[in-house]
C-alpha positions as CSV (number, residue, x, y, z in Angstrom):
1,M,125.7,87.7,81.2
2,L,122.5,90.0,81.7
3,E,120.3,87.2,81.8
4,F,122.2,85.7,84.6
5,L,122.0,88.6,86.5
6,F,118.1,89.1,85.8
7,I,117.6,85.6,87.4
8,T,119.6,86.4,90.4
9,F,117.6,89.8,90.7
10,T,114.5,87.7,90.6
11,V,115.7,85.4,93.6
12,I,116.7,88.3,95.3
13,F,113.5,89.9,94.9
14,C,111.7,86.9,96.0
15,I,113.8,86.7,99.3
16,Q,113.3,90.3,100.1
17,C,109.3,89.7,99.7
18,I,109.5,86.7,102.0
19,Y,111.2,88.8,104.9
20,F,108.7,91.7,104.5
21,L,105.5,90.1,103.9
22,F,105.9,86.7,105.6
23,I,108.2,87.8,108.5
24,F,108.0,91.6,109.0
25,G,104.4,91.5,107.9
26,N,103.4,89.0,110.4
27,F,104.6,91.5,113.1
28,S,103.4,94.8,111.3
29,F,99.9,93.4,110.7
30,S,99.4,91.5,113.7
31,K,96.9,92.8,116.6
32,T,98.2,93.7,120.1
33,T,97.8,90.6,122.3
34,T,96.3,90.8,125.8
35,K,98.5,90.9,128.8
36,N,98.6,90.1,132.5
37,T,96.8,93.0,134.1
38,T,97.1,91.4,137.7
39,F,100.9,91.3,137.6
40,N,101.9,93.0,141.0
41,K,105.0,91.6,142.2
42,A,108.1,93.7,143.2
43,V,110.2,95.0,140.3
44,S,113.8,96.2,140.5
45,V,115.0,99.0,137.7
46,I,118.4,98.7,137.0
47,I,120.1,101.8,135.5
48,C,124.0,101.6,134.9
49,A,125.5,105.1,134.5
50,K,129.0,106.0,133.9
51,N,129.8,109.8,133.9
52,E,126.0,110.4,133.0
53,A,125.3,113.1,136.0
54,N,123.7,115.7,133.7
55,N,121.3,112.7,132.4
56,L,120.3,111.2,135.6
57,K,119.5,114.5,137.0
58,K,116.9,115.0,134.0
59,N,115.7,111.5,133.9
60,I,115.5,109.8,137.2
61,P,112.5,111.7,138.4
62,H,110.7,110.1,135.7
63,F,111.4,106.6,137.0
64,L,110.4,107.8,140.4
65,E,106.6,109.1,139.3
66,Q,105.9,105.4,138.1
67,T,102.5,104.6,139.2
68,Y,103.4,100.9,139.7
69,S,103.3,100.5,143.6
70,N,106.0,98.0,144.3
71,F,109.4,98.8,142.5
72,E,113.0,100.0,143.7
73,I,115.6,101.5,141.6
74,V,119.2,100.2,141.5
75,L,121.6,102.9,140.2
76,I,125.0,101.7,139.3
77,N,128.0,104.0,139.5
78,D,130.3,102.4,137.1
79,A,133.7,104.1,138.1
80,S,132.6,107.4,136.6
81,R,134.8,110.4,136.8
82,D,132.3,113.0,137.0
83,N,129.9,113.9,139.7
84,T,127.5,111.0,138.8
85,L,128.0,109.5,142.5
86,E,127.0,112.4,144.0
87,I,123.8,112.7,142.0
88,I,123.0,109.3,142.8
89,E,123.6,109.8,146.7
90,Q,121.2,113.0,146.5
91,F,118.4,110.8,145.0
92,K,119.0,108.3,147.5
93,D,118.9,110.9,150.3
94,K,115.6,112.2,149.1
95,Y,114.1,108.6,148.4
96,P,115.7,106.3,150.8
97,S,113.2,103.6,150.4
98,K,113.1,103.5,146.6
99,I,117.0,103.9,145.6
100,K,119.4,101.5,146.1
101,I,123.3,102.4,145.3
102,V,125.8,100.2,143.8
103,N,129.2,102.0,143.5
104,V,131.6,100.1,141.2
105,S,135.3,100.9,141.8
106,P,138.0,100.3,138.9
107,N,138.8,96.6,138.5
108,E,141.9,95.7,136.3
109,Q,140.3,92.3,135.5
110,F,137.1,94.0,134.3
111,W,138.3,97.1,133.2
112,G,135.6,99.4,131.6
113,S,133.3,96.6,131.6
114,K,129.6,97.3,131.8
115,K,128.6,93.8,131.9
116,Y,130.6,93.7,135.3
117,A,128.9,96.6,136.6
118,L,125.4,95.3,135.6
119,T,126.2,92.0,137.0
120,L,126.8,93.7,140.4
121,G,123.9,95.7,140.4
122,I,121.8,92.6,139.4
123,K,123.1,90.6,142.6
124,A,122.3,93.7,144.6
125,A,118.7,93.8,143.4
126,S,116.0,92.8,146.0
127,N,113.6,91.7,143.4
128,E,113.2,88.7,141.1
129,Y,111.7,90.7,138.2
130,L,114.5,93.2,136.6
131,L,113.8,96.0,134.2
132,F,116.5,97.6,132.5
133,T,117.3,100.9,130.7
134,N,120.1,103.4,130.4
135,A,121.0,106.6,132.0
136,D,120.1,108.5,129.1
137,C,116.9,107.2,128.5
138,K,113.5,108.1,130.4
139,P,109.9,106.2,130.2
140,V,107.5,107.9,127.9
141,S,104.7,107.5,130.4
142,K,104.1,107.0,134.3
143,N,103.0,103.3,133.5
144,W,106.2,102.0,132.0
145,I,106.8,99.7,135.1
146,Q,103.3,98.4,134.6
147,E,103.1,97.9,130.9
148,M,106.6,96.2,130.8
149,S,106.2,93.8,133.9
150,S,102.7,92.8,133.0
151,N,104.0,90.7,130.3
152,F,105.8,88.5,132.6
153,S,104.3,85.2,133.1
154,K,105.2,81.5,134.4
155,K,106.5,81.1,131.0
156,K,107.5,84.5,129.6
157,Q,110.7,85.5,131.5
158,L,112.3,87.7,129.1
159,I,110.4,90.6,127.8
160,L,111.7,93.0,124.8
161,G,110.6,96.3,124.7
162,Y,110.9,99.5,122.2
163,G,113.6,102.1,123.0
164,S,113.0,105.1,120.9
165,Y,114.8,108.2,120.4
166,T,113.8,112.0,121.0
167,K,112.4,113.5,117.8
168,I,114.4,116.6,116.6
169,K,112.5,119.1,114.2
170,K,114.5,119.7,111.0
171,S,117.2,117.2,111.5
172,F,118.1,114.6,108.9
173,L,120.5,112.9,111.2
174,N,117.6,112.4,113.6
175,K,115.4,110.9,111.3
176,L,118.2,108.6,109.9
177,I,118.9,107.5,113.5
178,R,115.3,106.8,114.1
179,F,114.7,105.1,110.9
180,E,117.5,102.7,111.9
181,T,116.0,101.9,115.4
182,L,112.7,101.4,113.9
183,L,114.2,98.9,111.2
184,T,116.2,97.2,114.2
185,A,113.1,96.9,116.1
186,I,110.9,95.6,113.2
187,H,113.7,92.7,113.1
188,Y,113.8,91.8,116.6
189,F,110.1,91.9,117.2
190,S,109.1,90.2,114.1
191,F,111.6,87.3,114.7
192,S,110.4,87.0,118.2
193,K,106.7,86.9,117.1
194,I,107.7,83.8,114.9
195,G,109.3,82.1,117.5
196,M,112.9,83.0,116.6
197,P,114.0,85.9,119.1
198,F,117.5,86.9,118.3
199,A,117.8,90.3,119.9
200,G,116.6,93.2,122.1
201,V,118.0,96.6,123.4
202,N,119.3,97.4,126.6
203,R,117.4,100.8,126.6
204,N,114.1,98.8,127.1
205,L,114.5,95.1,128.4
206,A,113.3,93.1,131.3
207,Y,114.2,89.4,132.7
208,T,114.2,87.6,135.8
209,K,117.1,87.2,137.9
210,N,116.8,83.4,137.7
211,T,117.1,83.7,133.8
212,F,120.1,85.5,134.3
213,F,122.1,83.3,136.8
214,K,120.7,80.1,135.0
215,A,122.5,81.4,132.1
216,N,125.7,82.4,134.3
217,G,124.9,85.9,133.3
218,F,127.5,87.5,130.8
219,V,130.2,84.8,131.4
220,N,130.1,83.6,127.8
221,H,131.0,87.0,126.4
222,M,132.3,89.0,129.2
223,H,136.0,89.2,128.5
224,R,135.4,88.5,124.7
225,I,133.8,91.8,123.8
226,K,132.8,94.8,125.8
227,P,129.2,95.6,124.4
228,G,126.3,93.1,124.3
229,D,124.8,93.3,127.6
230,G,121.4,93.7,125.8
231,D,121.7,92.0,122.4
232,L,124.2,89.4,123.2
233,F,122.4,88.3,126.5
234,V,119.1,88.0,124.5
235,N,120.7,86.2,121.7
236,Q,122.3,83.7,124.4
237,V,118.9,82.9,126.6
238,A,115.7,83.6,124.5
239,T,113.7,80.9,123.0
240,K,110.3,80.8,121.5
241,N,108.8,79.7,125.1
242,N,110.6,82.1,127.4
243,T,110.4,85.6,125.4
244,T,107.7,88.0,124.3
245,F,107.7,91.6,123.6
246,C,105.7,94.7,124.6
247,I,105.0,97.4,122.1
248,S,102.1,99.5,124.0
249,E,102.9,102.8,123.5
250,D,103.1,103.5,127.3
251,S,105.9,100.7,127.5
252,F,108.3,102.9,125.4
253,T,111.6,104.4,126.5
254,E,113.0,107.6,124.9
255,A,116.8,108.2,124.8
256,T,118.8,111.3,123.9
257,P,120.1,110.6,120.3
258,K,123.5,111.6,118.8
259,T,123.7,115.0,117.2
260,S,126.7,114.6,115.0
261,F,127.5,111.8,112.1
262,K,130.8,111.0,113.5
263,N,129.2,109.9,117.0
264,W,126.6,108.1,115.9
265,I,128.8,106.1,113.3
266,L,131.2,105.4,115.9
267,Q,128.1,104.2,118.1
268,K,127.0,101.9,115.4
269,R,130.5,100.6,114.7
270,R,130.6,99.5,118.3
271,H,126.9,97.8,118.2
272,I,128.0,96.0,115.0
273,T,130.8,94.1,116.6
274,T,128.3,91.9,118.5
275,L,127.1,90.2,115.4
276,P,129.8,87.8,114.9
277,Y,129.1,86.4,118.4
278,Y,125.5,85.7,117.6
279,K,124.1,81.9,117.2
280,N,125.1,80.9,113.4
281,S,121.5,80.6,112.5
282,H,120.8,84.3,113.7
283,K,123.8,85.4,111.9
284,F,122.6,83.7,108.6
285,I,118.8,85.4,108.9
286,I,120.4,88.9,109.5
287,T,123.3,88.4,106.8
288,L,120.9,87.1,104.2
289,F,118.6,90.1,104.7
290,L,121.1,92.6,104.6
291,S,123.1,91.2,101.6
292,S,119.8,90.6,99.8
293,Q,118.9,94.1,100.2
294,V,122.2,95.6,98.7
295,L,122.1,93.1,96.1
296,F,118.6,94.2,94.9
297,W,119.7,97.8,94.3
298,L,122.8,96.8,92.8
299,L,121.2,94.6,90.3
300,S,118.6,96.9,89.9
301,I,121.0,99.7,88.7
302,V,122.7,97.5,86.6
303,L,119.9,96.1,84.9
304,L,118.3,99.5,84.3
305,L,121.6,100.8,82.9
306,F,121.5,98.2,80.2
307,K,117.7,98.2,79.8
308,F,117.6,94.5,80.2
309,N,113.8,93.3,80.8
310,L,113.3,96.9,81.8
311,I,109.5,96.7,82.2
312,S,109.9,93.5,84.6
313,V,112.7,95.4,86.6
314,I,110.5,98.6,87.0
315,I,107.6,96.4,88.2
316,A,109.7,94.7,90.6
317,I,111.2,97.7,92.1
318,I,107.5,99.6,92.5
319,L,106.2,96.3,93.8
320,R,108.9,95.9,96.5
321,Q,108.5,99.7,97.5
322,L,104.6,99.3,97.8
323,I,105.1,96.2,99.9
324,I,107.9,98.1,102.2
325,Y,105.5,101.1,102.5
326,L,102.5,98.8,103.7
327,V,104.7,97.0,106.1
328,F,106.7,99.7,107.4
329,G,103.8,102.0,107.5
330,Y,101.9,99.8,110.0
331,A,104.9,99.1,112.1
332,A,105.6,102.8,112.2
333,K,102.0,103.5,113.6
334,K,102.6,100.8,116.4
335,L,105.6,102.2,117.2
336,N,104.8,105.7,117.0
337,E,107.3,106.6,114.2
338,K,104.7,107.5,111.4
339,D,106.8,110.8,110.2
340,L,109.4,108.2,108.9
341,V,107.6,106.5,106.4
342,L,107.2,109.3,103.8
343,A,110.8,109.0,102.8
344,L,111.2,105.7,103.6
345,P,113.2,104.7,100.3
346,F,115.8,107.6,100.7
347,Y,116.6,106.6,104.4
348,E,116.9,102.9,103.2
349,I,119.3,103.6,100.4
350,F,121.5,106.2,102.5
351,L,121.4,103.7,105.5
352,I,123.0,100.9,103.1
353,F,125.8,103.3,102.2
354,I,126.4,103.9,106.0
355,Q,126.2,100.1,106.8
356,M,128.7,99.4,104.1
357,F,131.3,102.2,105.2
358,I,130.8,100.9,108.8
359,F,131.8,97.5,107.6
360,I,134.8,98.4,105.6
361,K,136.1,100.6,108.5
362,N,135.5,98.0,111.1
363,C,137.4,95.3,108.9
364,I,140.3,97.9,108.8
365,S,140.1,98.9,112.6
366,K,138.0,97.9,115.5
367,P,136.7,100.7,117.5
368,T,138.4,100.7,121.1
369,D,136.9,103.9,122.7
370,W,133.8,102.3,124.9
């Protein structure tokens, strides 16, 4: 029995090495590609807000300060119950040429659907090139629009960006949230680089209006699941030919992170509900990585407890950790998350327990508060 477990452990170790060295490493060790610095076409920045009055007051000024010469901001009030619309109208009064308002009233057919609100915003946008973020996000530089939009070309019509979270000192939860964000970004950037784009985040995403309407927008999953305006849409339309990514530091956005485990876990429970709607090939590569990650540690513990092929198991664990440090170290440097590298093994194991808890919890009951 132990011999069988060791053989399984060896196979799992090899699978993990393939992911980290040949897929994630391909992104981590790559050089930054050149971009289209001559791009100067009009861009519509689309921000959907639901009860986000305070965040809008803080963040909209950062978008208005962008150095890009030709852009508008489409602010969507998604049936808010606070004074979101009032705040949006105040910005409109101050910057009438820059701000466009889309006020979405409650609709029984699309109740609580951000996708419906976004669709109205996209239709209202004046420009072909669209750049998306959330109301709780801000660009980290005045060159955000320039950096993201410069990756558009005749072929590249969908741009994946990095959506970071604000760093909070002496907060374990903050580092865990940022580690999970970094891990997710390494996944979708790496698979995009090898020609298998499967996801992106709505905190920092760009595509053309033509791409949206050619795919019939969110129709395929509008009524099936509420989240997924970012990752499910990318999963639906992204190909190796039409998709690229942008990781220059000036292209990042920064969002306000959750400050309690309860709220963060609820957020992750919502996010994970989109996975069953991914393409089968994408579900397979994600599930294979996650299951091999869990099995590696479970089998390591069993084999260590029984002291079976002890030296080989220890060497495999150390070698895997060295590979992870190398791959994540380079990726963290690219994405300005270097402070997460030191305690990487601890974050990884803790996150595995969180993911298992979320999986079991979602099997028992689906999250309903969106």
